[in-house]
C-alpha positions in Angstrom: -7.4 -20.7 -4.3 -10.5 -20.0 -6.3 -10.5 -20.3 -10.1 -10.5 -17.0 -12.0 -13.4 -16.9 -14.3 -13.8 -14.3 -17.1 -16.4 -12.5 -14.9 -14.0 -12.3 -12.0 -11.2 -11.0 -14.2 -13.5 -8.4 -15.6 -14.7 -7.2 -12.2 -11.1 -7.1 -11.0 -10.0 -5.0 -13.9 -12.9 -2.6 -13.4 -11.9 -2.2 -9.8 -8.3 -1.5 -10.8 -9.5 1.2 -13.3 -11.4 3.0 -10.5 -8.6 2.9 -7.9 -5.9 5.5 -7.5 -2.7 4.1 -9.0 -0.9 4.5 -5.6 -3.5 2.3 -4.0 -2.8 -0.4 -6.6 0.9 -0.2 -5.8 0.3 -0.6 -2.1 -2.1 -3.5 -2.5 0.3 -5.3 -4.9 3.1 -4.8 -2.4 1.2 -6.2 0.6 -0.2 -9.1 -1.4 3.3 -10.3 -2.0 3.2 -11.7 1.5 5.5 -9.7 3.8 5.3 -6.3 5.5 6.5 -3.5 3.3 7.8 0.0 4.1 6.2 3.0 2.6 9.6 4.1 1.3 9.9 0.9 -0.7 6.5 1.5 -2.4 7.4 5.1 -3.2 10.7 3.9 -4.7 8.9 1.3 -6.9 6.4 4.0 -8.1 9.3 6.4 -8.9 11.3 3.7 -10.7 8.2 2.8 -12.8 7.7 6.5 -13.7 11.3 7.5 -14.1 12.7 9.3 -17.0 16.2 9.5 -18.2 16.9 12.7 -16.3 15.0 11.9 -13.1 16.9 12.5 -9.8 17.8 9.5 -7.7 15.5 10.8 -4.9 12.4 11.2 -7.1 10.7 8.7 -4.8 10.3 11.4 -2.1 7.5 13.1 -4.1 5.4 9.9 -3.8 6.2 9.2 -0.1 3.5 11.3 1.5 0.9 10.1 -1.0 1.7 6.5 -0.2 1.3 7.2 3.5 -2.0 9.0 3.0 -3.4 6.3 0.8 -2.3 3.6 3.3 -4.2 5.4 6.1 -7.3 5.4 3.9 -6.8 1.7 3.1 -6.3 0.8 6.8 -9.4 2.7 7.8 -11.3 0.6 5.3 -9.8 -2.6 6.8 -8.0 -3.5 3.5 -4.5 -3.3 5.0 -2.9 -3.0 8.4 -0.3 -0.4 9.5 2.4 -2.0 11.6 4.8 -0.6 14.1 7.3 -3.0 15.6 5.3 -5.8 14.0 2.0 -5.0 15.6 -1.0 -3.3 14.0 -1.7 0.3 15.1 -4.6 2.7 14.7 -4.1 4.4 11.3 -5.0 7.7 12.9 -1.9 7.4 15.1 0.6 6.6 12.3 3.9 8.2 12.8 7.5 7.1 12.8 8.8 3.9 11.2 5.9 1.8 10.0 5.2 -1.0 7.5 2.1 -2.1 5.7 0.7 -5.6 5.5 -2.5 -7.5 4.8 -5.0 -7.0 7.6 -4.1 -8.4 11.1 -6.2 -8.3 14.3 -4.0 -7.1 17.1 -4.7 -3.4 17.5 -4.2 -2.5 21.2 -7.2 -1.0 23.0 -6.1 2.5 24.2 
């Protein structure tokens, strides 16, 4: 693992300032190592932004944004969208999916 110099930390912080907060949640989630469901990311966002009177299903308002940003990230090659453990084309994302760090097994169809 490369050493983090002050220059690396500064450039990393600049990138984080420019990125959409939802993208940051997705990237942090996939960098933890295992595939993660969009619902779990939406719940994490809702929990972080919850107020005392927030409904239990407040995560639902973040769900679509998480999926849209994940498609964007997958098209850039920054993450993979998985169905049944295999990478799929982000343009064909539907049903139960998970996100992970990039993998190279998209079927040719």
